[in-house]
N, C-alpha and C positions, 0 to 999 in steps of 0.2 A: 352402506358404503363404508370401506375401509379408508380413514383418512390419516393414516400413520404414515410418518416422513420414510423417504426411500433413503435406505443406508447410503452415507455419505453427504446426504444434504439437510440444511438447519433452516430453520424460522427464525428471524431476530424480532425481538421487541421490546417495548420498555426502554430499561437503562441502556441496555446492551445496544437495541438499535439508535439511541441518542447518542452513546458514545461513537460508535461507528460513522454516523452523520457527521462529528464535531471532528473526527480523524479524516474524512474524506475533505471537508471543510479546509482544514489546514494545507491537505496535499494540494488541493487546487491552487489554494492563495499562493504557494510556494512556487508550483510548478510556474505558474504567470509570472511571479516575482523574476524568476531566471529568464522568462521570455519566451517560454513553451506555451504555443498554441494547442487548444483542443480538438480532438477528431473523436468521430464516433462511426464505427464498422459493424457490418451484420455480424450477428452469433451463428449463423448458419452459411459455410462457404461450401464449395465444390470440393469431394472428398482428395481430389488429385491435387487441390491447390493446398488444401490443408497439409496432407502430407509434404509436399514439396520434394526438394533432392535429399532430404534427410530421413529418409524411412526407417533406418537403422536406430535412431534416436528412441530412447525409452519412451519418453513424453509423447512421441508421435504414435509409436505403439498402443496408447492409450486412449486414442480420440474415440469418443462416440461418434458411431455412424448411424447415418439415418438413409431414408428413402421416400422420395415424397409420390405425389400422386402420378406423375409423371414419370415415375420407375428412376428418377435421377440418382447417381451416387452422391451422397452429401455428408457432411461431416459439421458438428459442433467445434466452434474454434477452441485449442487449447492453450493458447497464447494470442499477442498481437504483434508480433513480430514479422510473421509471414506476410502479413496485410499490408505492412508498409512498401511491397514490391509494388501495390497498385496505388496507394495513395500518393507514395513519395512522387511518382512521375512528373515531370516538368515543372516541378516547384523549384523555385531560388534556393540555393544551396548557401549558408548550412539551412537546412528545414526542420526547425523544433517542432516536436510534438509530443503533446501525452495523451494519453488515455487511461479511463478508469471505466472497467465493466465486468460482467458476469465471463468467466471462461470454465471449461468443463474437463475432466481428466476422469477416466474410467480405469482408476488405479486401486490397489488394495486400501482400505481406511486403516490407518494406525497413527498414533501419536496425535498430533494438531493437523493431519492431512485431512482435505473433505474432497468430493469429486465435484462439487461446483464453489467456485471463491471469486472474491472481487478483485481482479487484477489491477495494477495501478502502474502506468510504464511511462518512462519518458525517455527518447532517443533524440539524436542529432545526425540526420542524414547528411554526410557531406564533413565529416568530424577530423580534427586534428588530434595530436597528442594533449594539446591544451585545453582542447572542448572536452576530452574526457576527464580532467581535472574538473571542468564546470560540473559534469554529471554529479562526481563524487562530492562535491562542495555541498549540491543540492541535496542528495543522500542526506549528509551530515548535517545539513539545515533541520531538513524534516524531521530526523529522528532524535535531534535536539529540542525542538518544539514538543513533541511527543512524550519528552522525557523519558527516554530507552537509555540505559546503559548499553553500549556496543561497540566491537572493533571492525573496523574495513580491514579486510583481508585482500592482498591483490597478488596476481602473477601475471605469466604472459605465455600465450600459447606457441609463438614465436620460439620463446625460451624452451618450452618443452619439447618442440621438434629438432632443435638445435641439439639439445641433450641427447634425445634418441639418434640422432644422426652421430653425434660424438661416439656413443656407443655401437655404432655400426648396426642400429636395429632399424632397419628399413622398411620392413613389412607389418601390417595390421596397426598402424600408428593411432587411428581414430579408436579402435577397440582397445589398446593400451591407455589411450587417455581415458576412456569409459570406465575403466577397471581404476585407474589412480583416482578418479572423482568418488568411487565407492570407498575410499580409504576410511574416513570417518565413522562410515556405517557399518561396514564389515569386520573392521581391523586389521593389523598388519599382516599378521599370519595367515589369514584368508586370501587378503590382496597380493599378498606375495606367490600363493600357489597358483592364482590365477595369472598372475603377472609372467610364472613360468611358464604357463601354457602357451602364452604368447611368444615366448623367446626373449623377455624383456627383465629375466630375474634380476639382472643388476641395476636396474633403474633405481629403486628406493634407497640403495646404497649410495650412489653417485649424488642423489638428491640430498641426502642427509650431511654432505661431507662440509658443507659451510659456505661462506661469502667467498673464500679465494677460490674455489671451484667455478663460482659462477661469473667471475671477473673475466672469463677468458672467451664470454659468450657476448656477440653483440647486442641482443635484445635485452642482456641485463642492463644494460646503459639506458634504456629506455624506461624500467622501473625505477631506476635512480631518478632520474629526469622527474618523472611524473610524481615521486616523492617529495622532491624539492619543489615543485610546483605547488602541490598541496599544502606546505608549510607557507608559502605566499597569501593562501587562503585563509591561514588560520588554523589548521587541523591536520591531522596526520593519518597515514595509513601504516599497516605492518606486511612484509613483504611474506608470503607464503609459499615455499617453493613446492608443495605437494598439492595445492590448491590446480584443479584441473578444470570444473565446471563440465558437465555431462554433455549438453548439446554439441553436436560437432560442426555447425555454422560460425564457432566463433573462431578468429584470425590473428587476434591481438591480445592486448590488455583484457584480463578477465577477473572480477572481483566478486568477494562475498561480503555479507555482514553478519557477524555473529552476537547472540546476544544470551540471555539466560537459559532460552530454551535450545534444545539441542538442534532443533531445525533451522535452516538458513532463512533468515527474515528479509536480505534483498539481495539480488544477484545481478549480474550482469556482464558485459564485456564488449570488445569490438568484433564486427562484423560485415560482410560485403552485403550489399543490396545492388541491383542492376548495375554492378561494376564501381560501385562507389560506396566509398569507407564510412563505415556507421560506427556509433557508440550509443549504447542504452543501458538501461536497467527497468528490473520488474520488482514488485513486491507483492504482499496479499494484504487486503484490509482486515481477514482474520486474524494472521498472525500478528499484524500490527495491533489489534484490538487486545491480542492477549496480553503483549509485553508491554505495551504504555500505561505509565504511571500518570497519565492525563487527568486532571480534575476538572473534566467538562462540565460540572456543575457549576462552577465559580463563574464561568463565562455566559452563562444562560439563567437569566431571573425570571422564576416562573412565579405566575399572580393567579387566584381564582377569586373573581369577584362574585359576590353572592346577592342575588336581588330579593328581597324580602319583600316581595309585591311593589318593588319600586324599577320597572322592568326600564322604562325611559332613562332615567339617571344612571342605571347601572351599564345599560348600553354605551352613554355617552363617556363613563369612565374607563368602559374597556375600549373604547376606540382611541381615546387619548394616550393610555396607557401602551397600546399597540403601536401608536404614531411615534413613541418614545425607544422602540427597539425592544421591547418586554415581551415573553409569551404569556399571554394573558387568555385564560379560559373566562368564561360565564356559566354560573351556576343559577337556576331558578328552582329554589326548593329550600327546606328545612335546613338550619344553621347543622343540626348533628349529621344530617345526610352530607351536608357540604363539608365538613371536617373530616368526615369518613373517607370523601373522595379525593381530598387534597391529602391524605394521608397515603391513600393505596397508589397515587401517581407522583408522589414525593414532592408536591407542590410545595414551596418556601413560604409564601405568604397567602393569606385570605384577607378581602377586603369586605367587608358586610356594608350594603345598601338597604335601608329601610327608613320608613317615614321620619323616625326621630333624626338619623344622621342626614337626611336631604334638608330637613328643615334648618338644623344647626350647620349644615355644610362641613361637618365635620365626621370622617368616617374612621372606625375602629380598623386597626390593622394587625391581625396574629401572626406573629412569626411561628410556623409550624415545628422548627426545630427546636427552639428554645421556649415556646409557649408564653413569649413577652407579646406584651399588646404597645401598639404605638396608635397616634391619632395624625390622620390626613385631612388638612384644611382645604376646602374647595374655592377656589377665587376665579372670576370671570376674566378671561383674556379678550372676548369678543362675544357677540352673539352667538356663535357657532361653536369656540374652542375653550377648555377650561384648562386649568394649572392646578395641579396636586403638587402641595409643599406638605412635607413631613414637619412636624411639631415635636 
């Protein structure tokens, strides 16, 4: 049997899996701190629902298509946003939800792209411009907690459309915006060639003219207001006139977050669902794990309790340490094997529980990083509980 991974899919174990779990924990805590409630949706939907009205979008063209035993046309979800059309119905507005789960894209594998990744989304259904700042503040908060160096870039789809109208470019607007979105990937020369084919060769020059050019557009005022409100929350964003975002459903403010890797680490914007104004963002756990400088080990104390034929006492100590919030494993076997095991899994401390230790109620604790040893004293709190004190 071939057990090799399919291209574009990955296993996560050990420290990598632990780091991902810690990042997920921070995401959930921050989402809920900002008043978002969790949601869970199916991985598989009807192909028609997954495609929606945006069949020309590149991400939609990359969906994995399926057939069930009933020959129904199905597909794996490529994002969460389209599912809001169903779960947001009849919700009191504004409805604030977050979701974390697997999404799938049958796309070429390059750089930090994979075909299955854990998407982490937060959206406000029934949003105003001030709610948009809430989402940006949420993103800022998350990335600071993950110790990431980043820049939040913003633009507005309405501004791009106003510029196209001003340039008397009335055809192929969605295609033009999709080409503009590829600017940082394919470069100015290639983008200019593609825009010329669409009759928009003057677009790049106009966007490069500076603030005086943008002041005449109504949508630019929204960008200025948004930036002012971001300052009230204690952070800043940068206006990026070339930012376009490829998905065609965006209708107003759009943003992306750039960091040390070439790929965008977060992105989102304003859109409509069921005739209601919405604003949200998505990020991938994989990219967050790559760029995060989070020292997750400092938040997680790991201990190995080694029973040297003193199982009853070793189990009691293990339970007490677990009750105190520590990550504790118990090992039944030789000390040398226990230390080898602890090293294999980067366990920080090892406590030996033998007959001599039980009699004296003093237990040797070895720090696996420094090699130093300390003593824990066992005292009775009640008949059932014990207290561990370091000496």
